[in-house]
Backbone as a printed PyTorch tensor [residue, N CA C, xyz], in Angstrom:
tensor([[[  0.8410,  -1.1850,   0.0000],
         [  0.0000,   0.0000,   0.0000],
         [  0.8820,   1.2430,   0.0000]],

        [[  0.4700,   2.2550,  -0.7680],
         [  1.2350,   3.5020,  -0.8490],
         [  1.1020,   4.3090,   0.4320]],

        [[  2.1930,   4.9270,   0.8430],
         [  2.1620,   5.8310,   1.9880],
         [  1.5420,   7.1420,   1.5240]],

        [[  0.5810,   7.6800,   2.2690],
         [ -0.0190,   8.9650,   1.8590],
         [  1.0330,  10.0700,   1.7890]],

        [[  0.9040,  10.9150,   0.7860],
         [  1.8360,  12.0230,   0.6290],
         [  1.4350,  13.1740,   1.5450]],

        [[  2.4340,  13.8700,   2.0630],
         [  2.1790,  15.0540,   2.8820],
         [  1.5660,  16.1220,   1.9830]],

        [[  0.5600,  16.8150,   2.5100],
         [ -0.1240,  17.8540,   1.7420],
         [  0.4520,  19.2230,   2.0990]],

        [[  0.7430,  20.0190,   1.0730],
         [  1.2770,  21.3680,   1.2470],
         [  0.1930,  22.3600,   0.8360]],

        [[ -0.2350,  23.1960,   1.7940],
         [ -1.2470,  24.2030,   1.4990],
         [ -0.5720,  25.5300,   1.1490]],

        [[ -1.3780,  26.5260,   0.7750],
         [ -0.8340,  27.8100,   0.3350],
         [ -0.0320,  28.5020,   1.4400]],

        [[ -0.4980,  28.4070,   2.6680],
         [  0.2180,  29.0330,   3.7850],
         [  1.6320,  28.4700,   3.9100]],

        [[  1.7590,  27.1530,   3.8730],
         [  3.0820,  26.5130,   3.9570],
         [  3.9310,  26.8470,   2.7450]],

        [[  3.3080,  26.8340,   1.5780],
         [  4.0320,  27.1200,   0.3430],
         [  4.6170,  28.5310,   0.3650]],

        [[  3.8150,  29.5130,   0.7820],
         [  4.2690,  30.9080,   0.7670],
         [  5.3790,  31.1940,   1.7700]],

        [[  5.5570,  30.3390,   2.7630],
         [  6.6610,  30.5150,   3.7160],
         [  8.0180,  30.2710,   3.0590]],

        [[  8.0370,  29.3860,   2.0520],
         [  9.3000,  29.0650,   1.3680],
         [  9.0050,  28.5210,  -0.0340]],

        [[  8.5500,  29.3750,  -0.9580],
         [  8.1550,  28.8830,  -2.2750],
         [  9.2920,  28.2370,  -3.0810]],

        [[ 10.5200,  28.6890,  -2.8800],
         [ 11.6430,  28.1220,  -3.6300],
         [ 11.9190,  26.6730,  -3.2370]],

        [[ 11.3810,  26.2700,  -2.1170],
         [ 11.5920,  24.9150,  -1.6020],
         [ 10.8300,  23.8630,  -2.4120]],

        [[  9.7660,  24.2690,  -3.0860],
         [  8.8720,  23.3150,  -3.7520],
         [  8.9820,  23.3750,  -5.2690]],

        [[  8.8680,  22.2090,  -5.8820],
         [  8.9120,  22.0890,  -7.3380],
         [  7.7170,  21.2720,  -7.8120]],

        [[  7.3370,  21.5300,  -9.0490],
         [  6.3300,  20.7180,  -9.7100],
         [  7.0830,  19.8320, -10.6880]],

        [[  6.9720,  18.5320, -10.5170],
         [  7.7130,  17.5770, -11.3500],
         [  6.7520,  16.6900, -12.1230]],

        [[  7.2650,  16.1270, -13.1950],
         [  6.4750,  15.1970, -13.9920],
         [  6.2350,  13.9170, -13.1940]],

        [[  5.0140,  13.4400, -13.2360],
         [  4.6910,  12.1810, -12.5710],
         [  5.2710,  10.9790, -13.2840]],

        [[  5.8670,  11.1950, -14.4570],
         [  6.4570,  10.0980, -15.2220],
         [  7.9050,   9.8150, -14.8250]],

        [[  8.4720,  10.6530, -13.9470],
         [  9.8390,  10.3980, -13.4730],
         [  9.8800,   9.0310, -12.7950]],

        [[ 10.9880,   8.3450, -12.9320],
         [ 11.1130,   6.9890, -12.3880],
         [ 10.8650,   6.9290, -10.8830]],

        [[ 11.2930,   7.9400, -10.1470],
         [ 11.1520,   7.9250,  -8.6810],
         [  9.7970,   8.4280,  -8.1940]],

        [[  8.9890,   8.9840,  -9.0940],
         [  7.6950,   9.5480,  -8.6930],
         [  6.7520,   8.4400,  -8.2260]],

        [[  6.0340,   8.6940,  -7.1350],
         [  5.1060,   7.6750,  -6.6280],
         [  3.8430,   7.5830,  -7.4820]],

        [[  3.1800,   6.4700,  -7.3740],
         [  1.8830,   6.2970,  -8.0320],
         [  0.8010,   6.8420,  -7.1200]],

        [[ -0.3430,   7.1550,  -7.6960],
         [ -1.4710,   7.6110,  -6.8830],
         [ -2.0090,   6.4070,  -6.1050]],

        [[ -2.8710,   6.6300,  -5.1200],
         [ -3.3860,   5.5230,  -4.3070],
         [ -4.1170,   4.4420,  -5.1090]],

        [[ -4.5520,   4.7850,  -6.3350],
         [ -5.2670,   3.8200,  -7.1720],
         [ -4.3400,   3.0790,  -8.1380]],

        [[ -3.0280,   3.3330,  -8.0150],
         [ -2.0560,   2.6260,  -8.8360],
         [ -1.7400,   3.3000, -10.1530]],

        [[ -2.3490,   4.4400, -10.4380],
         [ -2.0710,   5.1820, -11.6670],
         [ -0.9170,   6.1480, -11.4520]],

        [[ -0.3950,   6.6770, -12.5490],
         [  0.6810,   7.6700, -12.4620],
         [  0.0700,   9.0580, -12.3980]],

        [[  0.6650,   9.9170, -11.5670],
         [  0.2800,  11.3220, -11.5460],
         [  0.8090,  11.9720, -12.8150]],

        [[  0.0900,  12.9530, -13.3540],
         [  0.6210,  13.7200, -14.4700],
         [  1.6810,  14.6810, -13.9380]],

        [[  1.3700,  15.3300, -12.8060],
         [  2.2830,  16.2290, -12.1230],
         [  2.2950,  15.8800, -10.6420]],

        [[  3.4530,  16.0370, -10.0130],
         [  3.5910,  15.7190,  -8.5930],
         [  4.4910,  16.7770,  -7.9580]],

        [[  4.2140,  17.1090,  -6.7230],
         [  5.0270,  18.0820,  -6.0120],
         [  6.2700,  17.4360,  -5.4190]],

        [[  7.2950,  18.2520,  -5.2410],
         [  8.5360,  17.7730,  -4.6370],
         [  9.0640,  18.8360,  -3.6950]],

        [[  9.4170,  18.4070,  -2.4860],
         [  9.9920,  19.2850,  -1.4690],
         [ 11.5030,  19.0960,  -1.5220]],

        [[ 12.2230,  20.1150,  -1.9830],
         [ 13.6770,  19.9820,  -2.1410],
         [ 14.4150,  19.9740,  -0.8070]],

        [[ 13.7950,  20.5050,   0.2360],
         [ 14.4480,  20.5260,   1.5470],
         [ 14.4590,  19.1340,   2.1870]],

        [[ 13.3570,  18.4140,   2.0500],
         [ 13.2630,  17.0790,   2.6640],
         [ 13.4750,  15.9630,   1.6500]],

        [[ 13.6190,  16.3290,   0.3860],
         [ 13.7940,  15.3640,  -0.7130],
         [ 12.6790,  14.3190,  -0.7300]],

        [[ 11.4360,  14.8100,  -0.6390],
         [ 10.2930,  13.8990,  -0.6970],
         [  9.2090,  14.4730,  -1.5960]],

        [[  8.4400,  13.5640,  -2.1720],
         [  7.3010,  13.9700,  -2.9800],
         [  6.1680,  14.3770,  -2.0600]],

        [[  5.4080,  15.4000,  -2.4860],
         [  4.3080,  15.9420,  -1.6900],
         [  3.1000,  16.1600,  -2.5920]],

        [[  1.9640,  16.3550,  -1.9550],
         [  0.7390,  16.7410,  -2.6540],
         [  0.4950,  18.2110,  -2.3950]],

        [[  0.1150,  18.9460,  -3.4200],
         [ -0.2320,  20.3430,  -3.2560],
         [ -1.7450,  20.4930,  -3.2020]],

        [[ -2.2130,  21.4610,  -2.4140],
         [ -3.6340,  21.7890,  -2.4640],
         [ -3.9070,  22.3740,  -3.8490]],

        [[ -5.1680,  22.4610,  -4.1960],
         [ -5.5470,  22.9310,  -5.5270],
         [ -5.0100,  24.3310,  -5.8030]],

        [[ -5.0630,  25.2180,  -4.8170],
         [ -4.6020,  26.5930,  -5.0320],
         [ -3.0970,  26.6470,  -5.3180]],

        [[ -2.3070,  25.8680,  -4.6190],
         [ -0.8550,  25.8380,  -4.8510],
         [ -0.5740,  25.2060,  -6.2100]],

        [[ -1.2520,  24.1180,  -6.5080],
         [ -1.0560,  23.4280,  -7.7800],
         [ -1.3540,  24.3740,  -8.9470]],

        [[ -2.4640,  25.0960,  -8.8810],
         [ -2.8260,  26.0140,  -9.9580],
         [ -1.7740,  27.1090, -10.1220]],

        [[ -1.2600,  27.6140,  -9.0150],
         [ -0.2250,  28.6440,  -9.0610],
         [  1.0360,  28.1090,  -9.7450]],

        [[  1.4630,  26.9140,  -9.3850],
         [  2.6750,  26.3350,  -9.9670],
         [  2.4940,  25.9900, -11.4430]],

        [[  1.3290,  25.4900, -11.8150],
         [  1.0690,  25.1830, -13.2260],
         [  1.0740,  26.4720, -14.0410]],

        [[  0.4700,  27.5200, -13.5020],
         [  0.4560,  28.8110, -14.1810],
         [  1.8730,  29.3290, -14.3890]],

        [[  2.7070,  29.2160, -13.3610],
         [  4.1060,  29.6550, -13.4600],
         [  4.8610,  28.8200, -14.4920]],

        [[  4.6030,  27.5180, -14.5150],
         [  5.2790,  26.6160, -15.4470],
         [  4.8950,  26.9610, -16.8850]],

        [[  3.6340,  27.3240, -17.1090],
         [  3.1660,  27.6780, -18.4430],
         [  3.7380,  28.9900, -18.9350]],

        [[  4.2500,  29.8240, -18.0310],
         [  4.8110,  31.1180, -18.4140],
         [  6.3350,  31.1170, -18.4430]],

        [[  6.9500,  29.9480, -18.2560],
         [  8.4210,  29.8620, -18.3440],
         [  8.8350,  29.9940, -19.8030]],

        [[  9.9570,  30.6770, -20.0450],
         [ 10.4560,  30.7450, -21.4340],
         [ 10.9060,  29.3670, -21.9010]],

        [[ 10.6460,  29.0750, -23.1580],
         [ 11.0100,  27.7630, -23.7160],
         [ 12.4280,  27.7330, -24.1900]]])
């Protein structure tokens, strides 16, 4: 059984935004969702080196930022 991922809300995220990354769920080390499927995107905490779940508000903010990165 998969260990539940720690959830990061907007309050925690805003305390140290550089600490968190949005990574592809297709990375070899990325965990599967509780139903055994792959996440399309998954959060990563660079300070603790662990995958995390973002609340919807944090996820939307990170996806928006990712879409505005120069190619």
